[in-house]
N, C-alpha and C positions, 0 to 999 in steps of 0.2 A: 598248452602253453608250455613252451620248455621252458628251461630257469634264463636263461642266456635273454628270453623274449623279453622276461618279466620288466626288467628295468630301465627297457627301453620304449615299451608300453605303458608302465609309470611314468617315466619324463614325458611322455606324450600329453599323459591326461594331466602331471601337472604344468606342459606350458601350458594346453588347453585353460583352464581352470585359473593361471594366472591372465589369459584373454580376457578376462572378464573385468580386468582390472586396468591393466596396459594393453598397452599398443606395443607393438613389435620391439619399435627400434626403443622403449623404454626395458622390455621384460630383458631384451639381451642382451643391456647395458646392467640392469639388474644386478642378471646375473655375471657376467664377468667382472663387477665391484664386490659384488662375495666372491667370485675365487680371489680376486686378486687379494681384499681387507686377509684370508684363509692362509696367502703363499705370504703374505707381509708379518705372520703370527709365525711361518715353520722361517719364513731366513731368519727371523727374530732371535724364535728359538734356538737355532740351529747354529747361532753365531757368525751370520756369514753379512757383515755388513755393507759393504760393497752391494751385493745383489739387494738388502735391503733398501737400502736410499736408489736401485735403478727402478725395482720395481715400483716403488717407494711415489717415486716424478710421474712415473707411465699411471699409476694412481688418483696422483694430483688430477690428469687429464681426467682419466675416466670418471672415475669420482665427481668434481665438480663439473662433470657433463652430463649429468647423472639428476644432481640436485638441479642443473638448468631447463634441463628438458622437464623435469615434475614441476617446476616451477613455472616454465612459461606453457607448461600446456592447461592448469590448474588455477595458479597465481598462489600468492602467496598465503589470504585468506584461507587457502580449502587448508593449509598443513594447520594453522594459527591463526584460527578464528579467535582467540579469546585477546589478541592483539589487540581487537577492533571489538570488544566489547560482546561477541557474541557468540551468548554460549547453549544458544537453545539447542540445537541437534547432542553436544557433547553432555547437556545436561538429563535430553532422553537418552542414552544410549548408557549415562549410568545408573540412571532407574533400571532402568531395563536387566541389566548387572545386578543391584541390589536387589531386583523383583526374581531372581534367581536362573536368569537366564542368559546362559553360558552362551551360545553364537550369538552377537551378533551383525547384522549387513552392516560392510561399509557403505557411508552414507556420506557426503563431503562434508565437511566442517565437526564430522563425529571423534570417537575414540577413534576409529581405527589411523585418522585420516594425522589425527595429531598427535600417534602413537609415528607415525611415519617423522610428523615433522623433526618429532624430538633426536630419531634415528638421523634425517638431514644436519639437525644438527651438530652430533656425537661426529657425524664423517667430517663435517668442516673443521669441525673443532679437532679433531685425528689429526686430519690434513694441512690445518695453516697452523698447527704447533710443531709439525713434520716440519715445515717447508723454511719454520722461524730455528727449528734446527741444525737444520743441513743449512738452511744460509750460516749462523751464526760457526758453525767447525769450517765448512769455506774460507769466512773472511778471518779462520785462525784465531778465534775464541773460542772454541765449543758453549754455547748457554745451560748453563746449569737447570736456570729455571724453566726454559725451555721444553728439556729436556723431560723433566720431573711432570712438566705441565700434559707432553704427548704420554708419557706414560696413562696418566690417568684417564684422557679422554681416549685412548685405545682401551682399556679397560672398560671404561665405560660403554665407546661401541661396541661390544665383547657382550658385554651385557645386553646390550639392546638387539646385538646381532641372536642370541641365545632365545631372549624372550620369542624379538618379532621371527624368529624361525621357526619356532615351535606353536604360535600362535597359529603362521600361514598352514606348517601341516598342519596340525588340530582343524580349520579352514576345513581343508581338501580333503584330509580324512573323512568329513563329515558330509562334505560335499559328492565323496567318490563313492558312500557308501550313497549317500543318497540315490546317485546315478543308477545303480545300479541296482535299484530297490525300484524305482521306476521303470528301467528295462526291462521288467520280469513281469 
């Protein structure tokens, strides 16, 4: 396989891997939202305020669409079982980790789903505070509190993205290795 074909094959494998967990629409929304969040970070770092606002408004539509899609497909109990006192799967996942098992399969109401719920929360709070800050700016009285909270929630979202993305890549790596071993 040529060097230029490798990234395409890796993206194809990643798309297939994500298909175990997400239908195509959710995968596309997920990928676009990730790219838009990265674009937002770049526009902010480069001081491109107008572009940051325009892309931010587009990200609101896409981000809330992703959240609505996920919640609509699986319901809030899937991501936030602890709000209903349903801790059974989460306890099983925690016990597996305590016993030394590093990779646990995602299960409804389990650790992976709860982590996804945290991401939905971080994304929602980033978007909502961004909208608040934008609206106060539009009205001629930019809110310092909105700007501060937006910055805080964006940092939480970025921390989540690094952790979640890192764990996803870890799962992908182990799945790919296992798939290659079975093929031999």
